[in-house]
C-alpha positions in Angstrom: 72.7 90.3 37.0 75.1 91.1 40.0 78.1 93.3 39.4 81.2 92.4 41.4 82.5 95.3 43.5 85.9 95.9 44.9 86.3 96.9 48.4 88.9 99.6 49.2 90.9 99.2 52.4 90.2 101.8 55.1 92.6 104.8 54.9 93.6 104.2 58.5 94.6 100.6 57.8 96.7 101.8 54.8 98.4 104.4 57.0 99.0 101.9 59.7 100.5 99.4 57.3 102.8 102.1 55.8 104.0 103.1 59.3 104.7 99.5 60.1 106.6 99.0 56.9 108.7 102.1 57.5 109.3 101.0 61.1 110.4 97.5 60.0 112.7 99.0 57.3 114.2 101.4 59.9 114.8 98.5 62.3 116.5 96.4 59.6 118.7 99.4 58.7 119.6 100.4 62.3 120.2 96.8 63.6 121.6 95.1 60.5 123.4 97.8 58.6 124.1 101.2 60.2 125.7 100.0 63.4 128.5 98.5 61.2 129.0 101.7 59.1 132.1 102.8 61.0 133.3 106.3 60.1 136.1 108.7 60.9 134.9 112.3 61.4 137.6 114.8 60.7 137.4 118.2 62.3 139.7 121.2 63.0 139.5 123.6 65.9 141.7 126.6 66.8 142.6 125.9 70.4 146.4 126.1 70.8 148.5 129.0 71.9 149.6 131.3 69.1 152.6 129.9 67.1 151.9 126.3 68.1 152.3 123.4 65.7 149.0 121.5 65.0 148.3 118.4 67.1 146.3 115.6 65.6 144.1 113.8 68.2 142.4 110.5 67.6 139.4 110.7 69.9 138.0 107.2 70.8 134.9 106.6 72.9 132.2 104.1 73.9 133.5 100.9 72.3 131.3 98.8 74.6 133.4 95.9 73.4 132.3 92.3 73.4 134.8 89.6 72.3 132.8 88.5 69.2 132.7 92.0 67.7 135.4 91.4 65.1 134.3 94.0 62.6 134.5 96.8 65.2 137.9 95.5 66.4 139.3 95.4 62.9 138.1 98.9 62.2 139.6 100.3 65.4 142.9 98.5 64.7 143.0 100.1 61.2 142.9 103.6 62.8 146.6 103.3 63.6 147.1 104.1 59.9 145.9 107.7 60.6 149.2 108.2 62.6 147.7 110.5 65.2 150.0 112.5 67.5 147.8 111.8 70.6 145.0 109.4 71.5 142.2 110.5 73.8 140.0 107.7 75.1 136.8 108.9 76.9 135.7 105.6 78.3 133.1 102.9 78.3 135.6 100.5 76.5 134.1 97.3 77.9 130.7 95.9 77.1 131.1 92.3 78.3 132.9 90.4 81.1 135.4 89.2 78.4 135.5 92.5 76.6 139.2 93.1 77.3 140.1 90.4 74.8 138.4 92.4 72.0 139.9 95.7 73.3 143.4 94.2 73.0 142.8 93.1 69.5 141.5 96.5 68.6 144.1 98.7 70.3 147.3 96.7 70.0 148.3 98.6 66.8 148.0 101.9 68.7 150.8 100.9 71.2 153.5 103.6 71.4 151.3 106.5 70.4 150.9 108.9 73.4 147.5 108.6 74.9 145.2 109.5 77.9 142.1 107.8 79.2 139.2 108.2 81.7 136.6 105.7 82.8 133.0 105.4 82.0 130.8 103.2 84.2 130.9 100.4 81.7 134.7 100.1 82.4 133.8 99.2 86.0 130.5 97.3 85.8 129.0 95.1 83.1 125.8 96.1 81.3 122.6 94.4 82.3 119.5 93.5 80.3 116.9 96.3 80.3 114.1 97.7 78.2 115.9 99.8 75.5 112.9 102.2 75.4 113.9 103.4 78.9 116.8 105.2 77.2 114.4 107.7 75.8 112.8 108.5 79.1 115.8 110.4 80.5 119.3 109.8 81.9 119.7 106.2 83.0 119.8 105.3 86.7 122.4 103.6 88.7 122.6 99.8 88.7 121.4 98.3 91.9 123.4 95.0 91.7 126.3 95.6 89.3 128.5 92.9 88.0 132.1 94.1 88.4 134.6 94.1 85.5 138.3 93.7 85.8 139.0 97.4 85.5 142.5 97.0 87.0 143.5 94.6 84.1 142.2 97.1 81.5 144.1 99.9 83.2 147.3 97.9 83.3 146.9 97.2 79.6 146.4 100.8 78.8 149.3 102.1 80.9 151.9 99.3 80.8 151.4 98.0 77.3 150.0 100.9 75.3 151.8 103.6 77.3 148.7 105.7 77.9 148.2 107.9 81.0 145.3 107.6 83.5 143.5 110.9 83.9 140.7 109.8 86.3 140.4 112.8 88.7 144.0 113.5 87.9 146.4 115.5 85.6 149.5 114.7 83.6 152.2 116.4 81.5 153.0 114.7 78.2 155.2 115.3 75.2 153.2 115.0 72.0 154.9 115.4 68.6 157.7 117.3 70.3 155.2 119.6 72.2 154.6 119.7 75.9 150.9 119.1 76.6 149.1 119.2 79.9 145.9 117.3 80.4 143.5 116.6 83.2 140.3 114.6 83.5 137.6 113.2 85.8 136.1 109.8 86.4 132.5 109.1 85.2 130.3 112.1 86.1 127.2 110.0 85.2 127.9 108.0 88.3 129.0 111.0 90.4 132.6 109.7 90.4 134.0 113.0 89.2 136.1 115.0 91.7 136.4 118.5 90.2 137.6 119.7 93.6 140.9 117.8 93.4 141.9 119.1 89.9 143.3 122.4 90.9 145.9 120.8 93.1 146.5 118.0 90.5 147.2 120.6 87.8 149.3 122.7 90.1 151.4 119.6 91.0 152.6 119.5 87.3 154.7 122.5 87.9 154.8 125.9 86.2 153.1 126.0 82.8 154.7 127.8 80.0 152.4 130.1 78.0 152.9 127.9 75.0 151.7 124.7 76.8 148.1 123.7 75.9 145.8 122.3 78.5 143.2 119.7 77.6 140.2 118.6 79.6 138.9 115.0 79.3 135.6 113.6 80.6 133.5 110.6 79.8 130.1 112.2 80.5 129.9 115.8 79.4 127.6 117.1 82.2 127.4 120.9 82.3 129.0 121.1 85.8 132.0 119.3 84.4 132.2 121.5 81.3 131.9 124.6 83.4 134.5 123.4 85.8 136.9 122.5 83.0 136.4 125.9 81.4 137.1 127.7 84.7 140.3 125.6 85.1 141.6 127.0 81.9 141.1 124.1 79.4 142.0 125.1 75.9 139.8 122.2 74.5 137.4 119.7 76.1 136.7 116.2 74.9 133.9 113.9 76.0 131.8 110.9 75.1 129.0 109.0 76.8 126.0 110.3 74.7 126.4 107.9 71.7 125.3 111.0 69.8 121.8 110.0 70.7 122.2 106.6 69.2 118.8 106.6 67.6 118.3 110.0 65.9 115.7 111.6 63.7 117.1 112.5 60.2 117.2 116.2 59.8 116.7 116.8 63.5 119.3 114.9 65.4 119.5 113.4 68.9 116.4 112.8 70.9 118.3 112.2 74.1 121.8 112.7 75.4 121.7 110.6 78.6 123.0 113.7 80.5 122.2 117.4 80.7 124.2 118.7 77.7 122.0 120.5 75.2 120.9 118.0 72.5 122.3 120.1 69.7 125.8 119.4 71.3 125.2 115.7 71.9 127.8 114.9 69.2 130.3 116.6 67.1 132.5 119.7 67.4 131.0 122.8 69.0 132.0 125.4 71.6 131.3 125.7 75.3 131.1 129.0 77.1 131.3 129.7 80.8 132.3 132.9 82.5 134.2 134.9 80.0 135.8 131.9 78.2 134.7 130.0 75.2 136.6 126.8 74.2 136.2 124.0 71.6 134.2 121.0 72.8 134.2 117.7 70.9 131.7 115.1 72.0 132.2 111.7 70.3 129.2 109.7 69.2 131.2 106.6 70.0 131.7 103.5 68.0 129.6 101.0 70.0 126.4 100.3 71.9 125.2 98.1 74.7 124.9 94.4 73.7 121.3 94.7 74.9 120.5 97.7 72.5 122.2 96.7 69.3 121.0 99.5 67.1 122.1 102.9 65.6 119.9 105.0 63.4 120.9 108.3 61.7 123.9 108.2 64.0 126.8 106.2 62.6 129.5 104.7 64.9 132.5 106.9 64.8 136.0 108.0 65.8 137.1 111.6 65.5 140.4 112.8 64.1 140.5 116.2 65.8 143.2 118.6 64.6 143.9 121.4 67.1 145.6 124.4 65.5 146.9 127.7 66.8 144.5 130.5 67.7 145.0 133.7 65.7 
């Protein structure tokens, strides 16, 4: 008489199957769920001169907007309900040749709130198909044959219709919630469009600064040379974007890449930056979008930041 025997699968095959199942589940989560889990991160930083009233900043970044992304547009439009004192937009608004239509739908409710903006490269040239795994091999390279976007139309919308101020390699003086605020910024450092050398004159051209006037530094890509330069120029707080917070992160570890030379632990969120003898608050937004050719977020929800700056002791 023959006794039937049951064969047990090889342990390596079981492990391989488990890894495959986990990978598939992660892909479903990152592509189908998490990239739509828009969130507002609320943080507070002491950055203003003593005796100053708080300033509530809505920090927006990296929308990478395509016209069909209605869920993202509706969420961005709803942020007007936060009633911020100032909007800081750190670039990469466009993600498609017709992205401005979606940006209009998203930002129209923010009209009339003081704001400033700088460019990321995706405000100037359209994204192109590429292997998304290259993102994890280091900072991305320059496009060889870029498709130009209508940057001028976007800028006119920001300045003429929303009332925001262009800070690309420039500086401006604003009145925010009854408080005079000076701000300066640079164009995209990831494309070497930043001109730190022109900022001292731009800031000086604003006229004498009262001791109670805060100074904000705004950049798309938070490269260390930019952060150091901003700190040396006397910025009381620095805001940047570009990193997507790593976009695909390891739970409990964080970002694997930042697409620039900022330390990975500072690739998103509120931290501080020190250079020389000064230390200032630094907020790096994880952004609320992604390239249409890399539609995924994992352990890194799309976000906007409500940053409240308070007086230093």
